[in-house]
N, C-alpha and C positions, 0 to 999 in steps of 0.2 A: 504493500500500500504506500502511495506517495505521501511523504511526511515532510512538510516545510520546516519543522522544528529540528530535524536531523541536521547536525553540523552547524546549528545556529550558535554563534559565539558572541562573547561580550565585546564592547567597543575596544577594550585593551587588546584582546586577541585579534580583532580586525586590523588594528594598526600594525601589530606584529606580523600579520599575514599579508602585508603589502597593500593595504587599502590607502588610496591616495587622498590626502587632505587638501584643503583649499590653498594653503600656502605653497605646497609642492606643485599643485596644478598651475597656479598663477606664475610662479617664479621659475619652475623647472621645465614646464611644458608650454604653456600659452605664450609667455614672453619670448621663448626661444623659437617657436615654430609658427607663431601667428603674428605677422607684421601688422601694426596698428593701422597702416594705410589701407589694409584690406577689410577692416571691420565693416565699413559702410556697405560692402557687397552683401553682407548677411544681416546687418542691423536694419537695413532698409528693405522691406518686403517687396517693394516695387522693383528695385534693382535686382533682387534675388530672382524674382519671377522672370524678368527679362533675360537674365543670364541663363536661367534654366532652359528657357525656350531655345536659345542659341546653342546650348549644349545638348539638346535633344533629350532633356529630362522631363518626364511626364509631371505636370503640375496643374492645379485647378486654373481654368481660364479666367483671365482678368476681364471684368465687364467694364470697369472704368475707375477713375480716381477723382477725388474732390480735394482741392488744395486750398481754396480760399473760402471765407465765410459767405461771401455773396453768391457762391455757387451752390450752397447747401440747399436752397429752396428748389433747385432743379433736380434733386436726386431722383425723383420719380421718373424723369425722362430717361435716366440711365437704365432703369430696371423695367421699363414698360414692356419690353419684349421678352422678359424672363419671368417665370413664375416663382422662382426661389433663388435666394442669393445669400451671401455672407458679407457683412461689413466688418472691417478690422482696421486697427491703426497700423500704418506702415512701419512704425518704430516701436510697436508694443512688444510685450514679453509676458510669458506665463499665462497666455490665454486671456489676458485682461482686455476689455474693450471689444471682444468679438461678439457680434450679434448675428444670429442665424434666423433667417426668415424662410419658412417652408412654403408659404403661399401668400398672395396679396392681390388686391384689386386696385391699388393706387391710393386707397383711403384706409383700409384695414390691413394690417400686416400681422400674420399669424406665425408664432414661433413653433418649433417642433413639440413643445410641451402643451400647446393649445392656447397659450396666453396671447391675447389680442392687443396689438399696439396700434396707435393712431399715427397720422402724419406728424403731429407735433412731437411724439415720442422719438421717431426716427430722426427728425430734425435736431432735436436736443442731443441725441446720442452722437450724431456726426459732428455737431458743434463741439461737444466735449472732446472728441478725438482731435479735432483741429487745434483745440486749446492746449493739448498736451497732457490731458488728464491721465491717459493710459501709456504715455510714451516713456522711453528710457530717459531719465533726467528731467522729465516734465517739459521738454522742449516742444515748440509748435510742431504739429504733425500733419500727415496726409491721410485721408480716409481711402482705403482700398476696398473696392467692391468686386467680389469674384464669385464664380459659380459655386453652388453648394455640393459638397461631397455626399454621395449616397453610399454609406459604408456597407460592406458585404454582410449578408445575413449570417455568415459564418460566426460573426461576433455578436449576434443579436442578444444572446443570453449573458454576455460578458461585460455589458456596459449599460449604465443608467442614463438614458436620454442623449448623452453626448457621443461624439465620434471617437472610438478608440484609435490610438496611433502607435507606431513603433518608433522608438528612439534608438538610433545607432550612434555610438562613439566611433569616429573615424580617425585613425592615426596614420599619417604619412600615406594616405590613400587606401588603407586597409580597415574595414570594419573590425573593431577590436572587442566590442561588447554591445549587447542589445537587450532591450526590454520592451514590453508593450505596456502602455498606460491606459487604464480603464476608468472611465468616469463613474462616479457614485452620487448618491443623493447628497452625501456630505460635501462633495466637491462642487456641487451645483451644476453637475453635468459637464465639468471641465476635466480634461486629462492632465491635471496638475497634482503631483504627489503631495506638495506642501499644503494643498487645500483639501486633501482627503481622498484623492484618487488612488486606485490600486496599481502597484507596480509589479509586473510579472517578469522575472528574469528569463531570457531566452537563450538557448544554446546557439552560439554564433554560427555554427555550421549546419544546423537543422531547422532552426526557428521553433523548436519545441520548448515548452515551459520547463523551467528548472525549479523555481520556488516563487512565492508571492508574498508581498508585504503591503501593509496599509499603516500609515503613520509610523513607518520603520519597524513594525511588528509583524511577524509571520502569520499568515492566514491560509485557510484551506479553500474557503468558498467566497464568492463575491458577496459582499454584505447585503446587497439589495436583491439580486436575482437568485442567489444561492447556487449559482453555477459552479461546477468543479473546476478550479483554476489549473489543476494538473493536466487537464485534457487539451489545453490550448496548443495548437500547432499552426503557425502562420503560413498560409498558402503562398505560392509564388515567391518563396523566400529568396531565391537567387536574384530575382528582379528587385527585391527590396535592397539587397546587398549592393547590387550594381548602381543603384541611385546614390547610395552613400559613397561608393568608390568614385563615381563621376564628379561628385561634389568637390573632391580634392583638386582636380584639374580646373574645375569651374571657378573656384575661389582662390586657390593658392594657399589655403589654410592647412597647416600640417596637423592641427588638432581641432576637430569640430563635432558638433552634434547635428544629426540629420533627423528630422521628424517626418515620418512617412505614414500615409493612410492608404487603406485598401478600398478603392472604389468598386462598387459592384459591376460597373460597366467598363471602366477605363483601367482597372488594375491598380497596382501601386502608384501612388502619386506623392511627390514631395510637397509638404506643406510649407516648411521653412527650415532654415539652417541657423546654427548658433555658434559663435566663436568662443563662447565661454560656457559650455554645457555643464550642468550640475553634476554632482557626484553621487546622488542617491541611487543611481543605476547599479552601483557596487553592492548596496544593501539588497536590492532586488535579486542580484545574481549570487550573493553570498560569497563573492570573491573580490579581491582587489584589482585595481587597474595597473598598478605598478609593474607587476610581473608580465601582464599582457603586453604592455608597451615595450618592455625590455625584450620580449620575445620577437616582436616585430623588428626592433632594431638589429637583433643578432641573427635571426633565422629567416626572415622574409626577404625575398629578392627585391631589388630596386629596379627602376627604369622599365617597369611593365605597364601595359595599357590597363585601363580599368577592368576590361573583360579578363585579361590574363591574371590580374591580381585576385579576382573573385574565383577563378578556376583554381588557383593555388590555394586559396583559403579553404575552399570546399573539398579539395581532393588530396592536398599534400600537407597542409598545416597540421601540426600536432600540438595540442594544448595540454 
């Protein structure tokens, strides 16, 4: 029987087992392999989306952007030809400021939960985005409107209202660690571990679940759906990994986080990238990042294409 409590160790043991802390991440990895001039490529979701399209990476289609306050009143014109859409801040983080509309008639805007918003509600939300309410550093922002993802039914029992995603840590072009983040009632439908989402560590070579945590504590079942978290196996896993590998050439960042969703119609799609990905992925996997990164440095070949790196990872790498 799958037991997430097996081999669960104390914080002290985790440090002794090669778990990477924030200081080491910032000063030994990020500062060494991520040039600051490259940060805007991933901090700005509009730039990221444009780069992804050029790199041939599947990503939700951009419907439009709103940059100035006087443009907000015309947002209905941008979405009049689409029934569903997502509004998000171009420089947001942690899922803050993301508003999902499942259907509308130009006057009433219905969220996936069934909550009905009016024109003034959407107007206010976009205005808040522009003012920097959800942006990194509180700076003036841009509202990005993009198509809504229809997540695969494979995960319908593993997420509460929100869209589950896969987070990959990519080091020097190689996906080094993975987890899936599952929204809960506590997280407000957001796939954010700090807000109460479930993190499920995934085997980097198979996409199968290893163990699951919520608020950094091991769990067996999803708290809302009661689905068995040990049964998760992400389909089209190779395609997920390839998106992460391509993000290395796309951005030039040696250490990054890639967030990927599985759309029912279009397959794996890159949602966003992060130059400073969090470290909770180690708790979800029950292992530290330090040894994984050292292994990539010592044993993984360099100067390969993204496709060749993934072939090596899947067929020749030994962890």
